C-alpha positions in Angstrom: 120.0 92.3 42.1 122.1 90.1 39.9 123.5 86.7 41.0 127.1 88.1 40.9 126.2 90.7 43.5 124.4 88.1 45.6 127.6 86.0 45.5 129.7 88.9 46.6 127.2 89.5 49.5 127.5 85.9 50.4 131.3 86.0 50.4 131.3 89.2 52.5 128.9 87.6 55.0 131.0 84.5 55.6 134.5 85.8 55.1 136.1 87.8 57.8 138.1 90.2 55.6 137.3 89.5 51.9 139.4 91.0 49.3 137.9 92.0 46.0 140.1 93.3 43.2 137.5 95.3 41.4 133.7 95.6 41.4 133.4 98.2 38.6 132.5 95.5 36.0 129.3 94.9 38.0 128.1 98.5 38.0 125.8 99.3 35.1 122.7 101.4 34.5 120.3 98.5 35.0 121.8 97.7 38.5 121.7 101.4 39.6 118.1 101.8 38.3 117.1 98.7 40.3 118.8 100.1 43.4 117.0 103.4 42.9 113.6 101.6 42.7 114.4 99.8 46.0 115.1 103.0 47.9 112.5 104.1 50.4 111.5 107.6 49.2 110.2 108.5 52.7 113.7 108.5 54.2 115.7 111.6 54.8 117.6 113.1 51.9 121.4 112.5 51.6 124.2 114.9 52.1 123.6 116.4 48.7 120.0 117.3 49.7 118.5 115.6 46.6 115.4 113.5 47.2 114.6 110.2 45.5 111.8 111.9 43.6 114.0 114.8 42.4 116.7 112.3 41.2 114.1 110.2 39.5 112.8 113.1 37.4 115.8 112.7 35.1 116.7 109.1 36.2 118.1 107.9 32.8 120.5 110.9 32.4 121.5 110.9 36.1 122.3 107.2 36.0 124.1 107.4 32.7 126.3 110.3 34.1 126.9 108.4 37.3 128.0 105.2 35.5 130.3 107.3 33.3 131.9 109.0 36.3 132.3 105.7 38.2 133.9 103.9 35.2 136.2 106.9 34.6 137.0 106.9 38.3 136.1 110.6 38.4 133.2 110.2 40.8 133.9 112.1 44.0 131.3 111.6 46.7 130.6 114.5 49.0 132.2 114.3 52.4 130.1 112.9 55.2 128.6 115.5 57.6 131.0 115.1 60.5 128.6 117.0 62.8 126.2 114.1 62.9 126.6 112.0 66.0 128.8 114.4 67.9 127.9 115.2 71.5 127.7 118.6 72.9 130.4 119.5 75.4 128.9 119.3 78.8 132.1 120.1 80.7 132.2 116.9 82.5 134.6 114.0 81.8 132.5 111.1 83.1 
């Protein structure tokens, strides 16, 4: 990762509630490709059911599209699966 991102990570680690005005200027294709390379392909797929391998087949076009949507602020992440982590109702209020 770049030194600017490392500085942001450092500020976040030592500051209780850091305030950043915008991080969009740090997001570019090179950064996202580096992030993709660092992902562990053996982990479970995300909410969109796309594996690292599948996404990587058209990595350049996928990343270019993602950067475009992020910069235009038109990227809408899929909602998190709310069923994850819920407990089954056992009928007792321990």
